[in-house]
C-alpha positions in Angstrom: 0.0 0.0 0.0 1.5 3.3 -1.1 1.3 6.5 0.9 0.2 9.5 -1.1 2.3 12.4 0.2 0.1 14.9 -1.6 -3.2 13.8 0.1 -3.2 16.5 2.8 -2.4 19.2 0.2 -5.0 18.3 -2.3 -7.8 20.6 -0.9 -5.4 23.5 -0.7 -4.1 23.0 -4.2 -7.6 22.7 -5.6 -8.5 26.0 -3.9 -5.5 27.7 -5.4 -6.2 26.2 -8.9 -9.8 27.5 -8.6 -8.7 30.9 -7.6 -6.3 31.1 -10.5 -9.0 30.1 -13.0 -11.4 32.7 -11.6 -8.7 35.4 -11.8 -8.0 34.4 -15.4 -11.7 34.8 -16.3 -12.2 38.1 -14.5 -13.3 41.2 -16.3 -10.4 42.9 -18.0 -9.3 46.3 -16.7 -11.1 49.3 -18.0 -8.0 50.6 -19.6 -7.1 48.7 -22.8 -3.6 47.8 -23.8 -1.9 50.4 -25.9 -1.9 48.5 -29.2 -5.6 47.7 -28.9 -6.4 51.3 -28.3 -4.3 52.6 -31.1 -5.9 50.2 -33.6 -9.4 50.9 -32.4 -9.0 54.7 -32.3 -7.5 54.7 -35.8 -10.5 52.9 -37.1 -12.8 55.3 -35.2 -11.0 58.3 -36.7 -11.3 56.7 -40.2 -15.1 56.4 -39.9 -15.3 59.9 -38.4 -13.9 61.1 -41.8 -16.4 59.0 -43.8 -19.5 61.0 -43.1 -21.0 61.6 -46.5 -21.4 65.0 -48.0 -24.0 65.5 -49.4 -25.8 63.2 -46.9 -26.8 59.8 -48.1 -29.2 58.4 -45.5 -28.1 54.7 -46.0 -24.3 55.5 -46.0 -24.8 57.9 -43.1 -26.5 55.1 -41.1 -23.7 52.7 -41.9 -21.0 55.2 -40.9 -22.8 56.1 -37.7 -23.0 52.4 -36.7 -19.3 52.1 -37.2 -18.5 55.3 -35.2 -20.7 54.0 -32.4 -18.9 50.6 -32.4 -15.3 52.0 -32.6 -15.5 55.4 -30.9 -17.7 54.8 -27.9 -15.6 54.9 -24.7 -12.5 56.0 -26.4 -12.3 59.4 -24.6 -12.1 57.7 -21.3 -9.7 55.1 -22.6 -7.4 57.8 -23.9 -7.4 59.6 -20.6 -6.7 56.4 -18.7 -3.8 55.5 -21.1 -2.4 59.0 -20.8 -2.5 58.8 -17.0 -1.0 55.3 -17.0 1.9 56.2 -19.3 2.4 59.8 -18.2 6.1 59.0 -17.4 6.8 57.2 -20.6 7.8 59.7 -23.3 7.6 57.1 -26.2 4.0 56.2 -25.4 3.0 59.8 -24.6 4.3 60.8 -28.0 2.1 58.1 -29.6 -1.0 59.3 -27.7 -0.3 63.0 -28.3 -2.0 63.4 -31.7 -5.4 62.1 -30.5 -8.1 64.6 -29.7 -9.2 64.5 -26.0 -12.9 64.7 -26.6 -14.5 63.2 -29.7 -17.6 61.7 -28.2 -20.8 63.8 -27.8 
């Protein structure tokens, strides 16, 4: 009959494993990573420049849907990233060209 040296530790290890899994599934932080923000904001700015003139109702509706999808929340994300990377001149330079307030 073999003695299982891990027996007393199994409940603790199961608890740690469960905690790690829950942490991995937790809601991501409100501040996106820099690359995600830069890509999303570039797409947002692209569609902001696509508003048709003269207005075409169908195209305007399509553009406004894309603006809603890509621009919503970007003002707060930009502010959070500027705060997070305020001491990083390289990142600050990447964020500098963006307007602070683009959302209504």
